[in-house]
VOROSE-743628 format. One record per residue (C-alpha): x, y, z; residue in three letters. Coordinates in nm, 4 decimals. Layout:
% residues N
<node c1="X" c2="Y" c3="Z" base="ALA"/>
...
END
This chain:
% residues 111
<node c1="11.6384" c2="12.2883" c3="4.9722" base="MET"/>
<node c1="11.8259" c2="12.2410" c3="5.2879" base="HIS"/>
<node c1="12.0741" c2="12.0343" c3="5.1124" base="TYR"/>
<node c1="12.1526" c2="12.3175" c3="4.8681" base="ARG"/>
<node c1="12.4429" c2="12.5635" c3="4.9491" base="PRO"/>
<node c1="12.3844" c2="12.9377" c3="4.9591" base="TRP"/>
<node c1="12.2982" c2="13.0581" c3="4.6009" base="GLN"/>
<node c1="12.3616" c2="13.4309" c3="4.6454" base="GLY"/>
<node c1="12.6367" c2="13.4384" c3="4.3746" base="ARG"/>
<node c1="12.4039" c2="13.3031" c3="4.1117" base="VAL"/>
<node c1="12.1375" c2="13.5575" c3="4.1992" base="TRP"/>
<node c1="12.3983" c2="13.8179" c3="4.1652" base="ARG"/>
<node c1="12.5386" c2="13.7004" c3="3.8384" base="SER"/>
<node c1="12.1802" c2="13.6664" c3="3.6965" base="THR"/>
<node c1="12.0684" c2="14.0216" c3="3.8123" base="PHE"/>
<node c1="12.4052" c2="14.2207" c3="3.8437" base="PRO"/>
<node c1="12.2057" c2="14.5562" c3="3.8642" base="ALA"/>
<node c1="11.9823" c2="14.4454" c3="4.1610" base="ALA"/>
<node c1="12.1015" c2="14.5118" c3="4.5029" base="SER"/>
<node c1="12.1666" c2="14.2194" c3="4.7639" base="ARG"/>
<node c1="11.8808" c2="14.3773" c3="4.9876" base="LYS"/>
<node c1="11.6359" c2="14.3852" c3="4.6680" base="ASP"/>
<node c1="11.7175" c2="14.0199" c3="4.6215" base="ILE"/>
<node c1="11.6885" c2="13.9061" c3="4.9937" base="ARG"/>
<node c1="11.3541" c2="14.1091" c3="5.0347" base="ASP"/>
<node c1="11.2201" c2="13.9507" c3="4.7310" base="PHE"/>
<node c1="11.3011" c2="13.6057" c3="4.8449" base="LEU"/>
<node c1="11.1782" c2="13.6723" c3="5.1978" base="SER"/>
<node c1="10.8408" c2="13.7778" c3="5.0498" base="VAL"/>
<node c1="10.8350" c2="13.4472" c3="4.8413" base="PHE"/>
<node c1="10.9417" c2="13.2227" c3="5.1366" base="VAL"/>
<node c1="10.7029" c2="13.4024" c3="5.3806" base="SER"/>
<node c1="10.3957" c2="13.3572" c3="5.1395" base="ALA"/>
<node c1="10.4433" c2="13.0049" c3="5.0763" base="LEU"/>
<node c1="10.5357" c2="12.9229" c3="5.4246" base="SER"/>
<node c1="10.8905" c2="12.8044" c3="5.3623" base="PHE"/>
<node c1="11.1491" c2="12.8073" c3="5.6300" base="ARG"/>
<node c1="11.2876" c2="13.1255" c3="5.7290" base="GLU"/>
<node c1="11.6479" c2="12.9876" c3="5.6554" base="ASN"/>
<node c1="11.5882" c2="12.8914" c3="5.3013" base="GLU"/>
<node c1="11.5661" c2="13.2265" c3="5.0988" base="PRO"/>
<node c1="11.9104" c2="13.2011" c3="4.9731" base="LEU"/>
<node c1="11.8993" c2="12.8482" c3="4.8902" base="ARG"/>
<node c1="11.6352" c2="12.9192" c3="4.6283" base="LEU"/>
<node c1="11.7774" c2="12.9747" c3="4.2560" base="ARG"/>
<node c1="11.6502" c2="13.1994" c3="3.9961" base="PRO"/>
<node c1="11.5773" c2="12.8997" c3="3.7688" base="ASP"/>
<node c1="11.3688" c2="12.7312" c3="4.0304" base="ASP"/>
<node c1="11.0145" c2="12.7192" c3="3.9356" base="GLU"/>
<node c1="10.7494" c2="12.8457" c3="4.1631" base="VAL"/>
<node c1="10.5159" c2="12.5295" c3="4.1492" base="LEU"/>
<node c1="10.8033" c2="12.2889" c3="4.1366" base="GLY"/>
<node c1="10.9465" c2="12.4491" c3="4.4751" base="LEU"/>
<node c1="10.5961" c2="12.4202" c3="4.6320" base="TYR"/>
<node c1="10.5664" c2="12.0343" c3="4.5032" base="ARG"/>
<node c1="10.8963" c2="11.9601" c3="4.6508" base="ALA"/>
<node c1="10.8125" c2="12.1000" c3="4.9868" base="ALA"/>
<node c1="10.4587" c2="11.9654" c3="4.9738" base="ASN"/>
<node c1="10.4801" c2="11.6247" c3="4.8152" base="PRO"/>
<node c1="10.1494" c2="11.5056" c3="4.9081" base="THR"/>
<node c1="9.9789" c2="11.8181" c3="4.7758" base="ARG"/>
<node c1="9.9978" c2="11.8419" c3="4.3733" base="TRP"/>
<node c1="9.8816" c2="12.2165" c3="4.3368" base="LEU"/>
<node c1="9.9477" c2="12.5043" c3="4.6082" base="PRO"/>
<node c1="9.6748" c2="12.5666" c3="4.8564" base="ASP"/>
<node c1="9.4633" c2="12.8835" c3="4.7212" base="ALA"/>
<node c1="9.5405" c2="13.0759" c3="5.0321" base="GLN"/>
<node c1="9.9107" c2="13.0553" c3="4.9666" base="GLU"/>
<node c1="9.9014" c2="13.1680" c3="4.6123" base="LEU"/>
<node c1="9.6617" c2="13.4447" c3="4.7376" base="GLU"/>
<node c1="9.9288" c2="13.5435" c3="4.9930" base="ARG"/>
<node c1="10.1770" c2="13.5566" c3="4.7434" base="LEU"/>
<node c1="9.9852" c2="13.7522" c3="4.4975" base="ALA"/>
<node c1="9.8588" c2="13.9859" c3="4.7670" base="ARG"/>
<node c1="10.2266" c2="14.0261" c3="4.8994" base="ALA"/>
<node c1="10.3693" c2="14.0978" c3="4.5355" base="LEU"/>
<node c1="10.0865" c2="14.3542" c3="4.4627" base="ARG"/>
<node c1="10.1336" c2="14.5426" c3="4.8154" base="ASP"/>
<node c1="10.5054" c2="14.5543" c3="4.8156" base="LYS"/>
<node c1="10.5790" c2="14.5788" c3="4.4381" base="TYR"/>
<node c1="10.2443" c2="14.6873" c3="4.2615" base="GLY"/>
<node c1="10.2814" c2="14.3386" c3="4.0592" base="LEU"/>
<node c1="9.9732" c2="14.1510" c3="3.9678" base="ARG"/>
<node c1="10.0766" c2="13.7650" c3="3.9925" base="LEU"/>
<node c1="9.7478" c2="13.6712" c3="3.7756" base="ASP"/>
<node c1="9.8869" c2="13.8805" c3="3.4806" base="GLU"/>
<node c1="10.2084" c2="13.7063" c3="3.4662" base="ILE"/>
<node c1="10.1210" c2="13.3391" c3="3.6056" base="TRP"/>
<node c1="10.1947" c2="13.0412" c3="3.3985" base="HIS"/>
<node c1="10.2779" c2="12.6930" c3="3.5068" base="GLU"/>
<node c1="10.6591" c2="12.7238" c3="3.4471" base="GLY"/>
<node c1="10.6930" c2="13.0431" c3="3.6050" base="LEU"/>
<node c1="11.0545" c2="13.0714" c3="3.7706" base="THR"/>
<node c1="11.1725" c2="13.2893" c3="4.0657" base="LEU"/>
<node c1="11.4108" c2="13.4491" c3="3.8253" base="GLY"/>
<node c1="11.1324" c2="13.5712" c3="3.5897" base="SER"/>
<node c1="10.9263" c2="13.6841" c3="3.8718" base="LEU"/>
<node c1="11.2025" c2="13.8601" c3="4.0232" base="PHE"/>
<node c1="11.2603" c2="14.0229" c3="3.6782" base="GLN"/>
<node c1="10.9154" c2="14.1360" c3="3.6680" base="ARG"/>
<node c1="10.9283" c2="14.2744" c3="4.0285" base="VAL"/>
<node c1="11.2352" c2="14.4748" c3="3.8997" base="GLN"/>
<node c1="11.0703" c2="14.6148" c3="3.6193" base="GLN"/>
<node c1="10.7487" c2="14.7061" c3="3.8173" base="ALA"/>
<node c1="10.9792" c2="14.8889" c3="4.0487" base="ARG"/>
<node c1="11.1369" c2="15.0696" c3="3.7289" base="GLY"/>
<node c1="11.4797" c2="14.9106" c3="3.7826" base="GLN"/>
<node c1="11.6757" c2="14.7537" c3="3.4800" base="ARG"/>
<node c1="11.7564" c2="14.4011" c3="3.5328" base="SER"/>
<node c1="11.9314" c2="14.1440" c3="3.3142" base="VAL"/>
<node c1="11.8215" c2="13.7928" c3="3.2951" base="ALA"/>
END
């Protein structure tokens, strides 16, 4: 991901009703939970798959460590009231996850 340019415009065009702060906060939660580098949040795209990102960052491990997924699930539940286990599927993208976060917060989003 370090080779990617900043993806803020993609996020803003995909979710025009979301504030920059909401997008950054969400990406920070994701990056922190999966132990990614702090400088990578806005290099992530809405169409990135959660498992695909994990596998790219950890090529020797096929599935995320249970602790990392638990950390992500706990962070989403604590910050947004969203239960990851209710929406999880292997092709889950960051954009669809963010859309669910926005819905959980009662905000209208477009994606």
